[in-house]
N, C-alpha and C positions, 0 to 999 in steps of 0.2 A: 534548513531548515531551522529555523530558532532552535529546537528543540535539539538538535543533535550535531548542530554546528559543523553541520556538513553539508555539502550540495548534495542535494534529491533531486531529480527531476520530475515529473508530471507524475506525482502520487493522486492518481485518481479513479481505480478498480477497470484500469485497462488491461487486455490482452501480456502476459509477462510472459517469454522465456527466458529459461533458466538451464543450466548443466547441468546433471545431476551429482555430479559432484560437490554442487554448491550442500545440497542434501544433508549433508552429514554436519555443518549447523545451523540448522534446523531442529532447534532442539525443541518448542514448545510455540508452533505456530498459532494464531489466532484464525477462528473459522470463519471471519466476516471479511468485511472492507480491508480490516487492517495490516491482512496478510500480505498486499504487495509493499505493505509502507515493512512489514518487516523482514522481507526476504529484500528489501532493497539494501534496508537496513543492516543486516547481518553480511550481504557482498560485497558493502566496503566499507566495513568493521575488516571485513579477512582481505583485505586487496586484490575483490574482482575488480577488475573492470569492468562498465557499466553501457552499454550504449545502447541509443535510439534510435529508430527509424519509426520513416510516417506510414501510419495505415489508413487506407481510407473503407470508413463503415457508411455501407448504401443508407436508405432512409428505411426503421421498421417495418418490416411486413407486416405484422402479427401481432395481436396486446400493447398493452401499454404500458410502460416503466410507473410505478408506483412506491418506490421507495423514499421519496421524499412528495407526495402528495399533498401535505401539508406545514407549513412553515413549520409547525409544534416538531413533528418530526425529521425536518431539515436539521436545524438547532441539538434536538437527540442525535441523532448521527454524530452529525460538527464535535460535538463537548463529547462524546464516546471517543471520536477519535485524537481529537485533542489529546484526550485525559491519559490515551494509549500511548502515543507520540512521547508525553512526557514518562510514563511511568519506563517505557520500551527507553528511553535516552539510556535512566538512571541504572538500568537492569546488567548485571555481570552478565559474560559470559559464557 
């Protein structure tokens, strides 16, 4: 990505699996959608190999997602994520 000067694929709040040894590098994880960005960034920065594999998601059976029900909420979420990525890229390990 633009902020990290490294290739990070598919940062989109989808389920991620990681080895428990990576937890030693996660000192201040965020408590929102940026958790995926944080874990992927830390893994790559510390030399871990990241593998992606396809996952099929069936149609939602119950409820409706409303995290981005308005353009205002979408923009607010995107701005918050971009600001977080910028801060993370400049943070010391």
